FIKOLGU-577457 format. One line per 2 residues: number of its first residue (from 1); for each residue y, z, x of C-alpha. Coordinates in steps of 0.001 Angstrom, whole numbers. Layout:
NUM> Y:Z:X | ...
***
This chain:
1> 115866:96540:100549 | 116347:99852:102332
3> 119758:100565:100907 | 123214:99157:100372
5> 124174:99803:104004 | 121134:98046:105470
7> 121600:94961:107620 | 119149:92206:106674
9> 118032:89886:109426 | 115430:87322:110395
11> 114225:87351:113985 | 112280:84621:115758
13> 109259:86337:117286 | 107713:83665:119483
15> 107905:81043:116765 | 107203:83323:113793
17> 110266:84459:111872 | 110081:88102:110827
19> 112401:89518:108179 | 113679:93072:108481
21> 116289:95499:107218 | 117938:97826:109728
23> 119797:100956:108748 | 120842:104294:110233
25> 121198:105469:113818 | 119139:107476:116257
27> 115628:107033:117660 | 113951:103848:116389
29> 111366:103968:113613 | 109470:100874:112423
31> 108223:100934:108806 | 105417:98554:107798
33> 104367:97881:104206 | 101046:97324:102477
35> 99537:94773:100093 | 100896:93308:97847
37> 104268:94774:98732 | 107177:94043:101042
39> 109585:96082:103125 | 111201:97103:99817
41> 108486:99733:99329 | 110243:101905:101937
43> 113715:101813:100368 | 113880:105507:99346
45> 112133:106830:102441 | 114333:104696:104693
47> 117512:105840:102980 | 116571:109461:103665
49> 115471:108987:107272 | 118481:106819:108181
51> 120491:110018:108687 | 118438:110697:111826
53> 116771:107441:112843 | 117420:103769:113323
55> 115067:102588:110609 | 113635:99077:110835
57> 111799:98090:107644 | 109975:94831:108339
59> 107962:92295:106383 | 104622:91485:107946
61> 103786:87885:108790 | 102623:86286:105540
63> 104542:88653:103265 | 108006:89094:101810
65> 110653:86996:103509 | 108763:86639:106795
67> 107176:83362:107864 | 103818:82419:106388
69> 102102:80160:108930 | 99239:77985:107758
71> 95735:78471:109066 | 93961:81655:110134
73> 96669:83188:112295 | 96522:86629:110692
75> 94562:88950:112957 | 96089:92410:113193
77> 96560:91660:116899 | 98858:88753:116004
79> 100684:90712:113302 | 101132:93645:115668
81> 102572:91385:118366 | 105114:90058:115844
83> 106378:93567:115238 | 106367:94466:118927
85> 108526:91405:119633 | 110806:92260:116704
87> 111478:95719:118082 | 111996:94401:121610
89> 114473:91823:120288 | 116404:94671:118663
91> 116550:96489:121987 | 113873:99117:121305
93> 111498:99517:124242 | 109738:102529:122723
95> 109564:103403:119043 | 107672:105261:116339
97> 105756:103511:113548 | 104863:104445:109998
99> 102570:102079:108141 | 101087:102112:104668
101> 97904:100250:103754 | 97926:96901:105652
103> 100945:98099:107599 | 98974:101108:108812
105> 96286:98785:110122 | 98898:96734:111954
107> 100352:99953:113352 | 96893:101005:114529
109> 96467:97745:116440 | 100019:97872:117826
111> 99421:101368:119212 | 96263:100144:120961
113> 97636:96870:122307 | 101091:98164:123317
115> 100535:101865:124067 | 103627:102192:126248
117> 105817:101030:123366 | 104571:103418:120685
119> 105837:106992:120783 | 104135:108098:117552
121> 102166:106583:114685 | 101902:107634:111041
123> 99301:106004:108795 | 99477:106324:105020
125> 96353:106369:102844 | 93952:104600:105162
127> 91080:105223:107501 | 90371:102608:110198
129> 89192:99193:109056 | 86011:99380:111110
131> 85075:102720:109560 | 85669:101337:106080
133> 83397:98340:106608 | 80707:100489:108199
135> 80695:102877:105234 | 80642:100605:102203
137> 79210:102163:99063 | 79438:101371:95376
139> 82783:103153:94872 | 84364:101481:97886
141> 83156:98063:96722 | 84569:98794:93246
143> 87943:100292:94153 | 88446:97945:97118
145> 86818:94886:95585 | 89856:92838:96594
147> 88852:93257:100265 | 85748:91190:99617
149> 87257:88903:96993 | 90271:87872:99098
151> 88105:87371:102187 | 85883:84700:100603
153> 87493:81735:102332 | 86439:79147:99751
155> 89784:78822:97948 | 88562:80530:94780
157> 90673:83699:95117 | 93824:81653:95697
159> 93091:79435:92702 | 92407:82333:90344
161> 95352:84443:91497 | 97724:81464:91311
163> 96760:80945:87668 | 98221:84356:86717
165> 100028:85782:89745 | 101997:88464:87887
167> 98871:89748:86165 | 97131:90012:89519
169> 100167:91718:91010 | 100287:94303:88217
171> 96574:94941:88584 | 97050:96131:92161
173> 99042:99117:90892 | 97120:100019:87754
175> 94718:102863:88294 | 95853:103534:91853
177> 98597:106075:91154 | 98389:109780:90415
179> 98875:111235:86948 | 98065:108797:84180
181> 96900:106238:86741 | 99387:103575:85683
183> 102323:102584:87840 | 104910:99848:87896
185> 106983:100320:91057 | 110755:100191:90847
187> 110602:97354:93381 | 108093:95325:91344
189> 110571:92513:90669 | 111085:92160:94416
191> 107345:92021:95004 | 107066:89397:92268
193> 109867:87318:93825 | 107984:87187:97099
195> 104491:86695:95670 | 104525:82924:95837
197> 101832:80383:96679 | 102409:80811:100405
199> 102013:84589:100184 | 98844:84227:98141
201> 97443:81883:100784 | 98594:83973:103738
203> 97360:87271:102339 | 93926:85744:101894
205> 93967:84876:105590 | 95020:88455:106341
207> 91984:89834:104515 | 89640:87282:106076
209> 90852:88397:109497 | 90167:92017:108562
211> 86555:91144:107757 | 85984:89068:110903
213> 88080:88989:114076 | 89729:92367:113466
215> 86279:93960:113483 | 85492:92224:116772
217> 88650:93656:118310 | 87934:97125:116928
219> 84345:97116:118163 | 85489:96023:121615
221> 87923:98940:121739 | 85228:101373:120644
223> 82788:100061:123236 | 85444:100443:125941
225> 86376:103951:124782 | 89941:102954:123943
227> 91716:105275:121501 | 95280:105766:120331
229> 97003:108118:122762 | 100247:108536:120828
231> 100447:111438:118349 | 99059:110303:115000
233> 99941:111623:111551 | 97585:110751:108692
235> 98851:111235:105152 | 96809:110353:102107
237> 97043:110600:98346 | 95354:113719:97022
239> 94292:111714:93970 | 93279:108537:95788
241> 90042:106960:96964 | 90627:107715:100661
243> 91108:111431:100093 | 88113:111658:97763
245> 85693:109868:100023 | 86557:110600:103639
247> 87196:113549:105901 | 90346:111731:106965
249> 91345:113788:109982 | 87806:113836:111372
251> 87511:110062:110996 | 90834:109436:112715
253> 89779:111870:115436 | 87249:109277:116568
255> 90044:106710:116979 | 92986:108776:118223
257> 93434:111598:120711 | 96008:113694:118818
259> 95658:113802:115025 | 97323:115873:112331
261> 98072:115410:108656 | 97018:116181:105141
263> 97163:115157:101477 | 100250:114324:99445
265> 100420:114792:95670 | 100119:111074:94908
267> 97678:108216:94531 | 97605:105245:96888
269> 101320:104399:96923 | 102625:107540:98611
271> 106019:106229:99677 | 106868:105159:96131
273> 105146:107946:94203 | 106379:110783:96433
275> 109200:109424:98641 | 110856:112795:99243
277> 107617:114344:100466 | 106762:111361:102649
279> 110237:111318:104200 | 110073:115052:104867
281> 106636:114842:106484 | 107607:111873:108632
283> 110789:113604:109742 | 108939:116801:110624
285> 106240:114886:112500 | 108706:112846:114502
287> 110634:115940:115566 | 107476:117794:116548
289> 107830:120307:113727 | 105065:119018:111471
291> 103742:121200:108665 | 100082:120391:109310
***
């Protein structure tokens, strides 16, 4: 849902169908969404950047209109490979990535596993998964309780969420925006359309992977001294948990060689709360004229 001129497509990525919208022309830019959203979260940012870039807004495996395989096939390594294959199938050997929330974590893994393919990476309102799990405190466990709830693996989260899916969906936005703390995104109906039983199941597998195999992969990279070599832009909400609790640039400096960035006047959902600012910062970063 990046705009009226976007071309919607579904691409077979080694047996996993990934849905994407493609718009604009110029250097390729892959946009990856967070939980519990879809590629629709980028619609305003994509419309602005399409004047200068070929913008590919994709649904992650397990979300939106992409395939939702059964089982535990949701490591960030697998999700990153999906997106790598998507971009290769579209003819893009080297591309930039911007990812929010879960999409930022997939972008992080993609930049590590396919360094020759990633020209630049922007991450929105996250610090690395490993750092988060190694720095759990009461506020993190309260604000990010869904990390632990969804990762249970006993079927309880899926059963409870399925009982009132729209209430759960609304709860993910309440209290996580700037200003009065309440937010109902313009694309909420699209998120609701896609938040079916398969998405509920698949997103649980996504969070279980984050708490298990993703940490194994991240620890292996740290032990081997592997870091992101592509330029990295970190943006975070000035009113959000990440900005309040972490020295974001210092943290990312342990995981990436070239880091810049700063806060945006928003809560967690930067691209929907402040799309003009996010588009401007991404554009400046990608042209080497960043403001940070």
